[in-house]
N, C-alpha and C positions, 0 to 999 in steps of 0.2 A: 613523431614528436615525442619529446621527453615526458616521462610520466610525472614530472614535477611542473608541467605546464599549469598555469593558473586556470581555475575553473571560472568562467565568466558566462553570465547569461543577462540578456536585456529583459529583466523582469520588474514589475512594479511590486513594491512591498507596502504592506498595510501596517501602520503603527499598532502596537498593542493597545494604546490608549487613544481613543478619539478625542478630538479637541475639546468637545464638550461632553459631560456626562460621566457616569460611573465606570469604573474599571472592571473588566471581566476577570474573575479568578481562574476560570478554566484555562488550562494550557500553561500556567505558570509552574515552573519546577518548585520544589520545596524552598531552595535558597532565594528564588524570585519572589515567592509568595511572603516569605519572611520579611525580605527588604521592602516589599510593597506594603504590608501591614504596618511596619514600623514607620514608614514614611507618611502613613496616614493616621497616626495617633496611637497605635497599640505599643505599650511600653516594651522596651527592648528585652527586659527579663522575662516577659511573658510570652514573647513572640514565637518561640520554638513550640511551646505547648499549644498555643492557639493555631499554629499551622497544622499540628497533628490532629486537633480536634476538627477543624474546618475541612481538612483533607479527607478525613474518614466520612464526614457527612456527604461531601461531593462525590467522591469516588467509590466508597463502599456501599453506601446507601442510596446514592443517586438523588439526593435532596437538592432542590434548586431554590428553596425559600429559607432565608436566614431565620425567619421566625420559628421554623421547625427544629432548629439546632439547640435542643433543649438542655444540653450541658454547658451552654454559654449564658452568661448573665443577660437578663432581658435588655438592659441598657446598651450592652455591648452589641447585641443582635441588632437593635435599632440603629446604632451607629454604623455597623456593617452595611446594612440595607441602604443607608443613605449614600455610602461611598463606592459600593461594589455591586456587581451582579454576577450571576451564574448562568451563562448563556451558551447554547450550542446551536449548530446549524439547524435551520428550519426545514422540516420535511414538506416539499412542494407536491410530490406525488410518490405513491408507492404501489408497485405491481407485483403480483405473486404469479410465478410460472406454474405449469401443470406439474412440474417435478418438485415444487416446493421452494424453489429459488426465489428470493425476494430482491427486487431492484428498487432502490430509493433514488429519487432526484432530490438533492438538498440544496437550499439557497444559503449563501454566506454573505459577508460584508460586501457592499458594492453592488448587490443584486446578481452576482455570479452564481452559476450552478454547477454542481459536480454529481457524479453518480457513485453510488455505494452498493455493493452486492453481498447478500447473505446467502450462503449455500449450506443447507442441512444435509448431513451425511450420517451413516450409521456411527453411533458413538461419538460424534463431533459435529461442531458447526463452525464454518469458517467465514470471516467477514473480509471482503476484499475492499481495501481502503484506498482512497485517491490522496495524492500529495500535491497536485498542481491543478489549476484550472486550465484544461486543454493540455497540450504537450508540445515540446519543441523538437522531438526527435524524428518526426515524419517517417516512422517505419512503414514501409510500403504496403504491408499486409494488415496494419492496425487501423481500425476505423477512428479510434481516439486520435491518432496521429494526423488526421485530416482536419483537426480543429486546432487553430492557432493557440499558442500559449498565451494566456492573459496574465496570470501571476502565481506565485507560489502560495500555498495555504499556510496559515499560521499554525502553530502547535495546537492552539485551541480549536481550530477548525478540523485538524486531524484526529486528535483525541476525542473531539465532539462527535465524529462519525461513529466511534465505538459506543459512546454514551447514547446516542440517538438509537442504535440498533438494540441496545439493552432495554431502552424504553419500550420499543415496539414489541420486543420478545417478552416484555414484562419480567425481566430477569434481575431486577434490583432485590436483594434479600431484605427482609424485614427485621429491623433491629430487635434483638432478643429472640428471634426465631432459631430453631435448630439449623445448623449449617448444612446446606445441601452441596454435595460435592459434584453433582452432575451439572454440566454447563451446556446450555443451548449455544452460547458464543464462546467457543473454547480456543479458537485459533484466529490469528490475524495474518493476512497476506497483503503486503504493499505492492499490489499488482493492479491497482485501479488507475485512474487518470494520472498521467505524469510520470516523470523520472524522479524516484526518491532521492537519489544522491545529487541531484541538482537542487535540492531543498534540504540539505543534510541537517543543519542545526534544528529546524522545526520538526523534522521527522525524528531526530534523536530525542529531543525533549518530549515529544508526545509518546513515544514508545517507552521512555523511562517512567513516565506517569502511569501508562498501562501496566508496566511490570511491577510497579510499587507494591510491596506485600500488604500495605494497609489500605489498598484501594481496589482497583480492578483486578490486580494480582494475577496477571497472566505470566507464565513462565517464559523466559526469553526463548526457549526452545520451541514455543508454540507461535513464535513470530517468525515470518519469513519475509525478507526484503528482497524484491526482484529488481535488478538493474540491467539495463542494456549494455553496461560495460564502461561506466565512468572510473577508469582505472585508478586515478589518484585518490579516490575516496574509498576504495574497497577495504584497505586495511584498517581505516578509521571505523568502519562499519563494525568490524570485530571488536576493536578496542573500546569504542564509546557507546555502542549499542548492545553488542554481544549476541545479536539474533542469528538465525540461519540465513544462508544466503542462496539466492537463485540467480541464474544468469539467462537473459533473453538471448540465446545463442543462434539457433535457427539456420545456420549454414556452416559448411566445412571449408570453404575457400574464402579468401579475402574479397575476390571478384563478386561472388554471390552475396556475401554479407554486407558489402558496400552498398548494394542496392536494397537489401531487405532491412538492414539496421544501419542507417548512414553514419552513425557515431563510429562505426568501424573505421571510417576514413581517418579518423583522429587517433584512435588507438586500435591497431590491428590485432588479429586473432592471437598471434604469438605473445604479444604484449599483455593481452588480457589473461591468457592462460598462465603466464608467469606470475601475474598478480594473484590469481586463484590458487596456484601451487604455494605461494607464500602466505595465504590467508591464515592469520594467527589462530583461528579456531578449528580449522579443517581437520577432520579425523574420520575414521570409519563410522564412528557413532554420530558425527555431525557433517555428513557428506554435503557437497555442493550440488544443488539440483540444476541440471542444464535443461532449460525449456527449449523445445524444438517444434515449431509448428510445421505440419506436413502439407507442403504445397505441391500440387500435381505438376510433374515435369520440371521442377525448379530445384528441390533439394532432397528428393525422396528416393534416390537410387540406391542400389546395393553398394555402389562405390562411395556414395556419401556416407552410409552407415559404417563401412570399414574405415573411411578417413577420419570420422568422428571418434571411433575407438582408438585409432592410432594416435590422435592428438591427445586425448585424455590420458592414454598410457605413457606417451612421450614425457608429459609433465607430472606423471604419478599423482593424479588428483583423485582422491576418494569422491566418487560421484554416483549419482543416479540420473538417468535421462527421462524426462517426462515428454512423451510424444503427444502432440496436441493437434487433433484433427482440426483443419483450418475452419473457422466459423465465418461463412460468407455473409457479407453485408451489402446493401444496394450499391452497385458501382464497383464492387471489389475487383481488383485486377488479377486475382487468382482463384483457382478451384481447389477444392479439397482433394487430397490424394485418396485413391481407392482403399477400401478396407483391406483388400489382399496385400496392397503395397505397404500400407501401415503396419500390418501384422508381420510381413516379411522383414521390414526394417527393424521392428521390435525384436524378432527373433534372433537376428544377427547380433544385436546389442546384448541381448540375454545370454546367448552362447558365449559371448566374450567375457561374461561374469559380471555384468552390470544390470542393476534394476531397470527395466524399461516399461513402466506402466504407460498404458494409453489412456489419456485423460478422457473421461465421459463428458461430452458437451453438456453444459447445464444452462438452463434459462434461455435457450435459443429463441423460443417464442416471444420472449420480452426484450430481445436484443441485450441480454446480460451476460452473454457468454464471452470466453477469453477473446480479447482484441475488438469487441464490439462496442465498448463504453463510449458514448458521446451523447451529450445532452439531448434529450427528446425534443426540448423546445428549439434547439439549435437545428436539429434535423428537419423539423417541421417547416422551418423558414426556407429551406433549400428545395429546389426541384431536383428530380433525378438527374437531369443534365448537369446541374451545378456539382452534385456529388461526384458524378463521373468525371467532370473536368478536373476537380481537385484531385481525384485519384490518378489523373494523368492518362486516362483511356482515350 
């Protein structure tokens, strides 16, 4: 199919403004916030300055109450409080793994729930953010893929996950205090529930807010977007977001990838690799990460490793290959490759000149590991038989 084929999904969207009640300022880009303030009485000549002030209070200091925005006139604060709110997703539950990983179940508009994971590491902390309620891609090794897609998240619900985690980590700076350059939450990966490129506009707006230097102020090189291969949107990611790119690759033949990552039936491996070779930001310093889950007897042979190297070399893609030991979940149709097999695979890639880190499984005891995300309440409603039936066992 042509790379110009339209991207369509049958998803329900939620309007930014509910029929009744105040407007949420979270998730609005600077131009959108300016237009919204003007439309609700802020003089046009003051609007740019007001956006800058409100923006800093929301995204730099983490303030949710207009009354605390002390550099705004008292009457203006009261006016804002009547017309607007500053709201983020509600934390329903919080679990902490033995390894320090935190998994949050958060509730968004309509009573839907998504999962967010925080992974602390030496010198950094990564937040795994969701972009959809459920997922439409039905990747056969992924637990999230067994949950039907309900809707896209709004930009407010995406950036709100970052704000929620900063709340929990108590990481909002105090106005006037010395700047602390160390960050508990230093990196974002769009690897949670959903396919980010099927919700492009909201993901882009949320990441632009996260990168804004007068707010959360994350470097674009500390944000990684993971896609299963929505080919027509890949170039837009570089142009409109500018973040690093990861690909859920997982197979070296179309026959196997069609089963593991069904989107491959629409955009085949060679079409995907050409899009990666053409990625505007790709370079040795901004390599593309190939994510490769290790499944026993499915994609873990020495022949697979050599084929993977040949494909990357054929398209001359600066790359690193993240090998992911499969995180088994109840009813999963696959087994994790043996440690020996994973290390042999990694060794072949390393000797060919590519970084081949083996990802340490994190948060397995709380079902927070890669590929395991699925709402705990959703799981609780299903019997093991139902889970196995959905997995096609």
